[in-house]
C-alpha positions in Angstrom: -13.2 -2.1 -0.2 -10.4 -4.7 -0.5 -9.2 -6.3 2.7 -6.9 -8.7 1.1 -3.2 -8.5 0.0 -2.7 -7.5 -3.5 0.3 -7.0 -5.8 -1.5 -4.2 -7.9 -0.1 -0.7 -7.3 -2.5 2.1 -8.1 -1.6 5.6 -8.9 -3.2 8.9 -9.3 -2.2 12.0 -11.4 0.3 14.3 -9.9 -1.6 17.6 -9.0 1.9 19.5 -9.4 3.9 17.8 -12.2 5.8 20.8 -13.1 7.2 21.2 -9.6 9.8 19.0 -7.7 8.6 18.1 -4.3 9.4 15.1 -2.0 6.8 12.5 -0.9 7.9 10.5 2.3 6.0 7.3 3.4 6.8 5.1 6.4 5.4 1.7 6.9 6.3 0.4 10.2 4.3 -2.9 10.1 6.1 -4.6 7.3 6.4 -8.5 7.6 7.9 -11.1 5.3 9.2 -14.6 6.2 12.8 -15.6 6.3 13.5 -18.0 3.5 16.1 -20.1 5.6 14.3 -20.4 9.0 10.6 -19.9 8.0 10.4 -17.4 10.9 8.7 -14.1 10.5 10.7 -11.0 9.7 9.5 -7.6 10.9 10.6 -4.2 9.8 9.9 -0.6 8.5 9.7 0.3 5.0 10.7 3.9 4.1 9.7 5.3 0.8 10.9 8.8 -0.5 10.3 10.0 -4.0 9.9 12.9 -6.1 7.0 12.2 -8.5 6.7 12.9 -12.2 3.4 12.4 -13.7 1.9 10.0 -11.4 1.7 9.5 -7.5 1.3 6.2 -5.5 -2.2 5.7 -3.9 -1.6 4.8 -0.3 -4.2 2.0 0.2 -2.9 0.2 -2.9 0.5 0.5 -1.2 -0.5 -1.0 2.1 -2.2 -4.0 0.4 0.8 -4.3 -2.0 3.2 -4.4 1.3 0.9 -6.8 3.0 1.4 -9.3 -0.1 4.9 -10.0 1.2 3.5 -11.3 4.7 3.7 -14.9 3.8 6.7 -14.7 1.1 10.0 -16.2 1.9 12.3 -13.5 0.7 15.7 -12.1 1.9 15.8 -8.4 3.2 18.1 -7.4 0.1 15.5 -9.0 -2.4 12.5 -7.4 -0.9 13.9 -3.9 -0.7 14.9 -4.1 -4.3 11.6 -5.7 -5.5 9.7 -2.8 -3.8 11.7 -0.2 -5.6 11.5 -2.0 -8.9 7.7 -2.2 -8.6 7.2 1.2 -7.3 9.2 2.5 -10.2 7.3 0.8 -12.7 4.0 1.9 -11.3 4.6 5.7 -11.0 7.8 6.3 -13.0 9.2 8.9 -10.5 11.9 11.5 -11.1 13.8 10.0 -8.1 13.0 7.4 -5.4 14.7 5.7 -2.3 13.3 2.8 -0.6 14.9 1.8 2.8 14.2 -1.5 4.5 15.0 -1.3 8.2 14.5 -4.7 9.6 14.4 -5.6 13.2 17.2 -7.6 14.9 17.6 -11.3 13.9 20.1 -13.6 15.2 21.7 -10.3 17.3 22.0 -8.4 13.8 19.8 -5.8 12.4 20.0 -5.0 8.6 19.1 -1.8 6.8 19.0 -1.9 3.0 18.8 1.3 0.9 18.1 1.2 -2.8 17.8 4.2 -5.1 16.5 5.1 -8.6 17.0 8.4 -10.6 15.4 9.0 -14.0 18.0 8.9 -16.7 20.7 7.1 -14.9 
């Protein structure tokens, strides 16, 4: 059992690939580092998707998100990177990733990015 961050995202076969259904995941302990100040950033990552042939395995998602802990990256970049990596891993029909980041400097930030097959 791995207890270290990993950029590898594992998937498994969708048990109902002929049906549209929505999977929602909330990761309230996301951390990264502000690339300007070096201070930690905290937030909640919300993922909502309609799977096609593959679903995201949750433990690998946890370790993947943990891999950002020491990375200096802007909110906009990390939210888009998460979407791109998840889409590459499972090729969903639709996916939305929202990064809801805690207040920093008196300003909170929410970044939402979307993907749809064929668009």
